[in-house]
Backbone and ligand atoms as CSV (ligand in chain L), in Angstrom:
chain,resi,resn,atom,element,x,y,z
A,1,UNK,N,N,69.418,41.628,-0.162
A,1,UNK,CA,C,69.157,40.668,-1.257
A,1,UNK,C,C,67.710,40.856,-1.658
A,2,UNK,N,N,67.591,41.004,-2.996
A,2,UNK,CA,C,66.096,41.189,-3.302
A,2,UNK,C,C,65.653,39.726,-3.645
A,3,UNK,N,N,64.299,39.639,-3.904
A,3,UNK,CA,C,63.669,38.463,-4.185
A,3,UNK,C,C,64.077,37.646,-5.326
A,4,UNK,N,N,64.386,38.396,-6.330
A,4,UNK,CA,C,64.993,37.953,-7.462
A,4,UNK,C,C,66.417,37.089,-7.205
A,5,UNK,N,N,67.196,37.880,-6.498
A,5,UNK,CA,C,68.577,37.495,-6.169
A,5,UNK,C,C,68.404,36.029,-5.371
A,6,UNK,N,N,67.371,35.932,-4.448
A,6,UNK,CA,C,67.206,34.614,-3.686
A,6,UNK,C,C,66.770,33.546,-4.698
A,7,UNK,N,N,65.868,33.946,-5.572
A,7,UNK,CA,C,65.360,32.919,-6.356
A,7,UNK,C,C,66.528,32.489,-7.448
A,8,UNK,N,N,67.288,33.274,-7.833
A,8,UNK,CA,C,68.430,33.002,-8.704
A,8,UNK,C,C,69.387,32.100,-7.972
A,9,UNK,N,N,69.787,32.496,-6.686
A,9,UNK,CA,C,70.707,31.793,-6.051
A,9,UNK,C,C,70.210,30.354,-5.595
A,10,UNK,N,N,68.781,30.170,-5.538
A,10,UNK,CA,C,68.097,28.913,-5.260
A,10,UNK,C,C,68.262,28.041,-6.568
A,11,UNK,N,N,68.074,28.699,-7.532
A,11,UNK,CA,C,68.170,27.891,-8.993
A,11,UNK,C,C,69.551,27.480,-9.236
A,12,UNK,N,N,70.572,28.323,-8.896
A,12,UNK,CA,C,72.023,27.993,-9.138
A,12,UNK,C,C,72.249,26.686,-8.338
A,13,UNK,N,N,71.793,26.652,-7.087
A,13,UNK,CA,C,72.125,25.680,-6.260
A,13,UNK,C,C,71.384,24.320,-6.745
A,14,UNK,N,N,70.080,24.410,-7.177
A,14,UNK,CA,C,69.335,23.489,-7.585
A,14,UNK,C,C,69.892,22.683,-8.760
A,15,UNK,N,N,70.447,23.404,-9.550
A,15,UNK,CA,C,71.119,22.664,-10.850
A,15,UNK,C,C,72.592,22.356,-10.616
A,16,UNK,N,N,73.095,22.486,-9.321
A,16,UNK,CA,C,74.493,22.052,-8.871
A,16,UNK,C,C,75.610,22.586,-9.834
A,17,UNK,N,N,75.491,23.704,-10.164
A,17,UNK,CA,C,76.292,24.617,-10.931
A,17,UNK,C,C,77.735,24.407,-10.520
A,18,UNK,N,N,77.992,24.605,-9.312
A,18,UNK,CA,C,79.397,24.533,-8.772
A,18,UNK,C,C,80.028,23.220,-8.867
A,19,UNK,N,N,79.286,22.268,-9.208
A,19,UNK,CA,C,79.721,20.762,-9.299
A,19,UNK,C,C,79.842,20.474,-10.887
A,20,UNK,N,N,79.572,21.190,-11.787
A,20,UNK,CA,C,79.373,20.957,-13.096
A,20,UNK,C,C,80.866,20.814,-13.681
A,21,UNK,N,N,81.039,19.686,-14.394
A,21,UNK,CA,C,82.520,19.601,-15.183
A,21,UNK,C,C,82.283,19.698,-16.682
A,22,UNK,N,N,80.982,19.614,-17.060
A,22,UNK,CA,C,80.897,19.612,-18.475
A,22,UNK,C,C,79.294,20.185,-18.793
A,23,UNK,N,N,79.206,20.915,-20.017
A,23,UNK,CA,C,77.826,21.457,-20.548
A,23,UNK,C,C,77.577,21.074,-21.823
A,24,UNK,N,N,76.470,20.478,-22.140
A,24,UNK,CA,C,76.022,19.939,-23.425
A,24,UNK,C,C,74.764,20.870,-23.945
A,25,UNK,N,N,75.114,21.363,-25.188
A,25,UNK,CA,C,74.191,22.155,-25.755
A,25,UNK,C,C,73.616,21.389,-27.012
A,26,UNK,N,N,72.322,21.080,-26.952
A,26,UNK,CA,C,71.694,20.305,-27.999
A,26,UNK,C,C,70.637,21.113,-28.797
A,27,UNK,N,N,70.820,21.278,-30.069
A,27,UNK,CA,C,69.925,21.946,-30.856
A,27,UNK,C,C,68.806,20.970,-31.368
A,28,UNK,N,N,67.430,21.438,-31.121
A,28,UNK,CA,C,66.316,20.651,-31.468
A,28,UNK,C,C,65.645,21.002,-32.718
A,29,UNK,N,N,66.497,21.876,-33.723
A,29,UNK,CA,C,65.785,22.105,-34.930
A,29,UNK,C,C,65.205,23.452,-34.832
A,30,UNK,N,N,64.441,23.784,-35.755
A,30,UNK,CA,C,63.910,23.071,-36.864
A,30,UNK,C,C,64.840,23.048,-38.179
A,31,UNK,N,N,65.890,23.487,-38.284
A,31,UNK,CA,C,66.627,23.586,-39.709
A,31,UNK,C,C,67.664,22.326,-39.806
A,32,UNK,N,N,68.357,22.179,-38.663
A,32,UNK,CA,C,69.319,21.119,-38.836
A,32,UNK,C,C,68.668,19.748,-38.616
A,33,UNK,N,N,67.484,19.644,-38.046
A,33,UNK,CA,C,66.734,18.369,-37.972
A,33,UNK,C,C,65.297,18.613,-37.726
A,34,UNK,N,N,64.444,17.673,-37.860
A,34,UNK,CA,C,63.033,18.021,-37.676
A,34,UNK,C,C,62.915,18.327,-36.160
A,35,UNK,N,N,61.887,18.931,-35.637
A,35,UNK,CA,C,61.636,19.224,-34.274
A,35,UNK,C,C,61.335,17.837,-33.708
A,36,UNK,N,N,60.822,16.918,-34.190
A,36,UNK,CA,C,60.369,15.653,-33.545
A,36,UNK,C,C,61.743,14.880,-33.281
A,37,UNK,N,N,62.517,14.963,-34.327
A,37,UNK,CA,C,63.865,14.132,-34.081
A,37,UNK,C,C,64.675,15.053,-32.880
A,38,UNK,N,N,64.740,16.257,-32.960
A,38,UNK,CA,C,65.465,17.131,-31.979
A,38,UNK,C,C,64.843,16.857,-30.534
A,39,UNK,N,N,63.522,16.919,-30.412
A,39,UNK,CA,C,63.027,16.734,-29.230
A,39,UNK,C,C,63.201,15.336,-28.657
A,40,UNK,N,N,63.027,14.306,-29.421
A,40,UNK,CA,C,63.303,12.921,-29.014
A,40,UNK,C,C,64.780,12.727,-28.639
A,41,UNK,N,N,65.735,13.535,-29.316
A,41,UNK,CA,C,67.162,13.521,-28.791
A,41,UNK,C,C,67.175,14.138,-27.612
A,42,UNK,N,N,66.607,15.296,-27.297
A,42,UNK,CA,C,66.640,15.987,-26.133
A,42,UNK,C,C,66.174,15.194,-24.894
A,43,UNK,N,N,64.962,14.462,-25.109
A,43,UNK,CA,C,64.455,13.483,-24.186
A,43,UNK,C,C,65.337,12.531,-23.666
A,44,UNK,N,N,66.096,11.858,-24.728
A,44,UNK,CA,C,66.934,10.905,-24.518
A,44,UNK,C,C,68.118,11.349,-23.598
A,45,UNK,N,N,68.552,12.548,-23.994
A,45,UNK,CA,C,69.704,12.970,-23.380
A,45,UNK,C,C,69.517,13.428,-21.750
A,46,UNK,N,N,68.484,13.999,-21.591
A,46,UNK,CA,C,68.052,14.459,-20.197
A,46,UNK,C,C,67.934,12.952,-19.460
A,47,UNK,N,N,67.152,11.856,-19.908
A,47,UNK,CA,C,67.080,10.699,-19.423
A,47,UNK,C,C,68.336,9.865,-19.079
A,48,UNK,N,N,69.124,9.905,-19.866
A,48,UNK,CA,C,70.360,8.981,-19.930
A,48,UNK,C,C,71.301,9.782,-18.920
A,49,UNK,N,N,71.385,11.013,-18.984
A,49,UNK,CA,C,72.245,11.835,-17.982
A,49,UNK,C,C,71.705,11.628,-16.553
A,50,UNK,N,N,70.399,11.764,-16.428
A,50,UNK,CA,C,69.843,11.391,-15.052
A,50,UNK,C,C,70.190,9.987,-14.622
A,51,UNK,N,N,70.009,9.015,-15.501
A,51,UNK,CA,C,70.052,7.696,-15.115
A,51,UNK,C,C,71.573,7.352,-14.769
A,52,UNK,N,N,72.530,8.093,-15.451
A,52,UNK,CA,C,73.859,7.743,-15.242
A,52,UNK,C,C,74.394,8.537,-13.926
A,53,UNK,N,N,73.435,9.202,-13.190
A,53,UNK,CA,C,73.862,9.975,-11.923
A,53,UNK,C,C,74.642,11.222,-12.139
A,54,UNK,N,N,74.322,11.832,-13.303
A,54,UNK,CA,C,75.108,12.946,-13.689
A,54,UNK,C,C,74.420,14.265,-13.558
A,55,UNK,N,N,73.093,14.286,-12.971
A,55,UNK,CA,C,72.414,15.440,-12.827
A,55,UNK,C,C,72.717,16.126,-11.680
A,56,UNK,N,N,73.469,15.444,-10.560
A,56,UNK,CA,C,74.057,16.150,-9.515
A,56,UNK,C,C,75.321,15.307,-8.990
A,57,UNK,N,N,76.095,16.057,-8.153
A,57,UNK,CA,C,77.309,15.302,-7.620
A,57,UNK,C,C,78.642,15.836,-8.286
A,58,UNK,N,N,79.846,15.098,-8.111
A,58,UNK,CA,C,81.058,15.787,-8.527
A,58,UNK,C,C,81.133,15.757,-9.951
A,59,UNK,N,N,80.451,15.099,-10.786
A,59,UNK,CA,C,80.570,15.189,-12.379
A,59,UNK,C,C,79.428,15.476,-13.063
A,60,UNK,N,N,78.698,16.574,-12.393
A,60,UNK,CA,C,77.492,17.021,-12.966
A,60,UNK,C,C,77.615,17.527,-14.421
A,61,UNK,N,N,76.835,17.101,-15.299
A,61,UNK,CA,C,76.688,17.444,-16.578
A,61,UNK,C,C,75.498,18.339,-16.917
A,62,UNK,N,N,75.770,19.663,-16.954
A,62,UNK,CA,C,74.635,20.509,-17.343
A,62,UNK,C,C,74.258,20.204,-18.902
A,63,UNK,N,N,73.044,20.277,-19.073
A,63,UNK,CA,C,72.522,20.204,-20.461
A,63,UNK,C,C,71.346,21.309,-20.763
A,64,UNK,N,N,71.396,21.895,-21.897
A,64,UNK,CA,C,70.634,22.823,-22.462
A,64,UNK,C,C,70.243,22.713,-23.836
A,65,UNK,N,N,68.777,22.719,-23.961
A,65,UNK,CA,C,68.335,22.714,-25.231
A,65,UNK,C,C,68.368,24.015,-25.857
A,66,UNK,N,N,68.588,24.218,-26.982
A,66,UNK,CA,C,68.830,25.323,-27.652
A,66,UNK,C,C,68.207,25.396,-29.088
A,67,UNK,N,N,67.687,26.473,-29.710
A,67,UNK,CA,C,67.114,26.709,-30.851
A,67,UNK,C,C,67.744,26.598,-32.139
A,68,UNK,N,N,69.075,27.007,-31.989
A,68,UNK,CA,C,69.918,26.965,-33.212
A,68,UNK,C,C,71.278,27.339,-32.710
A,69,UNK,N,N,72.254,26.525,-33.367
A,69,UNK,CA,C,73.837,26.605,-33.118
A,69,UNK,C,C,74.506,27.141,-34.293
A,70,UNK,N,N,73.638,27.551,-35.332
A,70,UNK,CA,C,74.165,28.136,-36.536
A,70,UNK,C,C,74.814,27.312,-37.574
A,71,UNK,N,N,74.600,25.886,-37.295
A,71,UNK,CA,C,75.041,25.106,-38.482
A,71,UNK,C,C,73.914,24.559,-39.540
A,72,UNK,N,N,72.790,24.267,-38.837
A,72,UNK,CA,C,71.420,24.357,-39.580
A,72,UNK,C,C,71.432,23.240,-40.692
A,73,UNK,N,N,72.262,22.158,-40.578
A,73,UNK,CA,C,72.174,21.068,-41.319
A,73,UNK,C,C,72.786,19.872,-40.662
A,74,UNK,N,N,72.481,18.708,-41.164
A,74,UNK,CA,C,73.091,17.493,-40.539
A,74,UNK,C,C,72.909,17.253,-38.990
A,75,UNK,N,N,71.755,17.754,-38.435
A,75,UNK,CA,C,71.630,17.656,-37.066
A,75,UNK,C,C,70.915,16.398,-36.631
A,76,UNK,N,N,70.408,16.346,-35.417
A,76,UNK,CA,C,70.591,17.396,-34.378
A,76,UNK,C,C,72.058,17.619,-34.054
A,77,UNK,N,N,72.384,18.940,-33.965
A,77,UNK,CA,C,73.575,19.460,-33.761
A,77,UNK,C,C,73.910,19.576,-32.204
A,78,UNK,N,N,75.136,19.373,-31.813
A,78,UNK,CA,C,75.563,19.164,-30.326
A,78,UNK,C,C,76.725,19.862,-30.277
A,79,UNK,N,N,76.951,20.735,-29.211
A,79,UNK,CA,C,78.171,21.372,-28.592
A,79,UNK,C,C,78.446,20.925,-27.269
A,80,UNK,N,N,79.767,20.663,-26.991
A,80,UNK,CA,C,80.049,19.946,-25.670
A,80,UNK,C,C,81.214,20.944,-25.222
A,81,UNK,N,N,81.132,21.553,-23.914
A,81,UNK,CA,C,82.156,22.234,-23.345
A,81,UNK,C,C,82.415,21.623,-21.972
A,82,UNK,N,N,83.980,21.505,-21.597
A,82,UNK,CA,C,84.955,22.494,-22.070
A,82,UNK,C,C,85.646,22.181,-23.207
A,83,UNK,N,N,85.359,20.969,-23.810
A,83,UNK,CA,C,86.249,20.594,-24.995
A,83,UNK,C,C,86.057,21.372,-26.274
A,84,UNK,N,N,84.781,21.837,-26.403
A,84,UNK,CA,C,84.486,22.528,-27.536
A,84,UNK,C,C,84.370,21.602,-28.677
A,85,UNK,N,N,83.699,20.393,-28.420
A,85,UNK,CA,C,83.349,19.447,-29.370
A,85,UNK,C,C,82.148,19.760,-30.117
A,86,UNK,N,N,82.201,19.697,-31.513
A,86,UNK,CA,C,80.810,19.825,-32.060
A,86,UNK,C,C,80.497,18.602,-32.865
A,87,UNK,N,N,79.364,18.046,-32.550
A,87,UNK,CA,C,78.921,16.832,-33.138
A,87,UNK,C,C,77.713,16.958,-34.167
A,88,UNK,N,N,77.570,16.268,-35.134
A,88,UNK,CA,C,76.513,16.234,-36.078
A,88,UNK,C,C,75.660,14.900,-35.814
A,89,UNK,N,N,74.359,14.893,-36.383
A,89,UNK,CA,C,73.584,13.632,-36.541
A,89,UNK,C,C,73.392,13.103,-35.013
A,90,UNK,N,N,73.118,13.847,-34.060
A,90,UNK,CA,C,73.055,13.385,-32.734
A,90,UNK,C,C,71.398,13.103,-32.520
A,91,UNK,N,N,71.189,12.056,-33.145
A,91,UNK,CA,C,69.820,11.343,-33.177
A,91,UNK,C,C,69.526,10.660,-31.658
A,92,UNK,N,N,68.446,10.312,-31.319
A,92,UNK,CA,C,68.259,9.691,-29.965
A,92,UNK,C,C,69.074,8.262,-29.865
A,93,UNK,N,N,69.272,7.642,-31.114
A,93,UNK,CA,C,70.060,6.411,-31.001
A,93,UNK,C,C,71.484,6.603,-30.673
A,94,UNK,N,N,71.938,7.877,-30.772
A,94,UNK,CA,C,73.381,8.116,-30.650
A,94,UNK,C,C,73.652,8.486,-29.132
A,95,UNK,N,N,72.596,8.917,-28.429
A,95,UNK,CA,C,72.735,9.693,-27.243
A,95,UNK,C,C,73.323,8.734,-26.146
A,96,UNK,N,N,72.954,7.522,-26.087
A,96,UNK,CA,C,73.543,6.450,-25.065
A,96,UNK,C,C,74.939,6.371,-25.123
A,97,UNK,N,N,75.431,6.142,-26.283
A,97,UNK,CA,C,76.923,5.944,-26.541
A,97,UNK,C,C,77.701,7.296,-26.314
A,98,UNK,N,N,76.993,8.558,-26.621
A,98,UNK,CA,C,77.593,9.826,-26.265
A,98,UNK,C,C,77.717,9.916,-24.932
A,99,UNK,N,N,76.860,9.746,-24.079
A,99,UNK,CA,C,76.823,9.861,-22.593
A,99,UNK,C,C,77.881,8.925,-22.082
A,100,UNK,N,N,77.945,7.660,-22.388
A,100,UNK,CA,C,78.875,6.755,-21.643
A,100,UNK,C,C,80.224,6.930,-22.171
A,101,UNK,N,N,80.515,7.375,-23.378
A,101,UNK,CA,C,81.882,7.517,-23.998
A,101,UNK,C,C,82.441,8.827,-23.805
A,102,UNK,N,N,81.747,9.995,-24.133
A,102,UNK,CA,C,82.246,11.289,-23.790
A,102,UNK,C,C,82.013,11.789,-22.445
A,103,UNK,N,N,80.740,11.773,-22.033
A,103,UNK,CA,C,80.512,12.378,-20.757
A,103,UNK,C,C,81.069,11.622,-19.462
A,104,UNK,N,N,80.810,10.230,-19.658
A,104,UNK,CA,C,81.388,9.458,-18.303
A,104,UNK,C,C,82.858,9.037,-18.582
A,105,UNK,N,N,83.206,8.689,-19.738
A,105,UNK,CA,C,84.564,8.136,-20.028
A,105,UNK,C,C,85.527,9.414,-20.506
A,106,UNK,N,N,85.083,10.450,-20.827
A,106,UNK,CA,C,85.903,11.595,-21.472
A,106,UNK,C,C,86.597,11.303,-22.702
A,107,UNK,N,N,85.990,10.437,-23.460
A,107,UNK,CA,C,86.720,10.047,-24.899
A,107,UNK,C,C,85.703,10.604,-25.940
A,108,UNK,N,N,86.083,11.570,-26.673
A,108,UNK,CA,C,85.257,12.079,-27.728
A,108,UNK,C,C,85.139,10.993,-28.686
A,109,UNK,N,N,83.898,11.116,-29.591
A,109,UNK,CA,C,83.601,10.200,-30.701
A,109,UNK,C,C,83.994,10.613,-31.984
A,110,UNK,N,N,85.135,10.235,-32.423
A,110,UNK,CA,C,85.785,10.968,-33.590
A,110,UNK,C,C,84.878,10.905,-34.860
A,111,UNK,N,N,84.268,9.895,-35.109
A,111,UNK,CA,C,83.522,9.812,-36.314
A,111,UNK,C,C,82.284,10.566,-36.300
A,112,UNK,N,N,81.864,11.133,-35.190
A,112,UNK,CA,C,80.673,12.059,-35.051
A,112,UNK,C,C,81.059,13.530,-35.200
A,113,UNK,N,N,82.385,13.784,-35.076
A,113,UNK,CA,C,82.725,15.309,-34.740
A,113,UNK,C,C,83.012,15.825,-36.059
A,114,UNK,N,N,82.265,17.228,-36.225
A,114,UNK,CA,C,82.852,17.993,-37.528
A,114,UNK,C,C,83.503,19.088,-37.097
A,115,UNK,N,N,83.707,19.558,-35.949
A,115,UNK,CA,C,84.494,20.665,-35.462
A,115,UNK,C,C,84.998,20.562,-34.018
A,116,UNK,N,N,86.070,21.051,-33.858
A,116,UNK,CA,C,86.627,21.111,-32.419
A,116,UNK,C,C,87.260,22.583,-32.263
A,117,UNK,N,N,86.729,23.018,-31.112
A,117,UNK,CA,C,87.119,24.537,-30.841
A,117,UNK,C,C,86.972,24.972,-29.350
A,118,UNK,N,N,87.925,24.475,-28.579
A,118,UNK,CA,C,88.058,24.776,-27.244
A,118,UNK,C,C,88.142,26.369,-26.944
A,119,UNK,N,N,87.325,26.825,-26.111
A,119,UNK,CA,C,87.516,28.337,-25.989
A,119,UNK,C,C,88.635,28.584,-24.875
A,120,UNK,N,N,89.643,29.421,-25.292
A,120,UNK,CA,C,90.823,29.815,-24.431
A,120,UNK,C,C,90.680,30.992,-23.711
A,121,UNK,N,N,89.624,31.751,-23.897
A,121,UNK,CA,C,89.378,33.112,-23.461
A,121,UNK,C,C,90.406,33.977,-24.115
L,1,FES,S1,S,68.559,24.783,-36.531
L,1,FES,FE1,FE,69.961,23.355,-35.555
L,1,FES,S2,S,71.863,24.479,-35.772
L,1,FES,FE2,FE,70.480,25.824,-36.739
């Protein structure tokens, strides 16, 4: 096993990938929202996921900051798998409800959704 293989394996373990049940991608702009709003939403998402105990354990929620989800308006844009739920306007103020309702309770927030597309392979 190479040094890189060991480091990758350690990273996979650290993020509790085998326990993940959901993955949230959040665009932090600059076209769908300002970088300031996008970054503030990202910081809120990280904090609330961590505070909800979802950074590790049986319902781990992976989260990834991305530079563009190809919508480029009405952001911050968010994409959630496995459901394939696309949300618009995900400002920091919306993040607490998103985590509680969608991530914790598993109920999507209809009024913020602009597209749904589960990937079936
Ligand atoms: S810049 Fe956010 S979707 Fe393109």
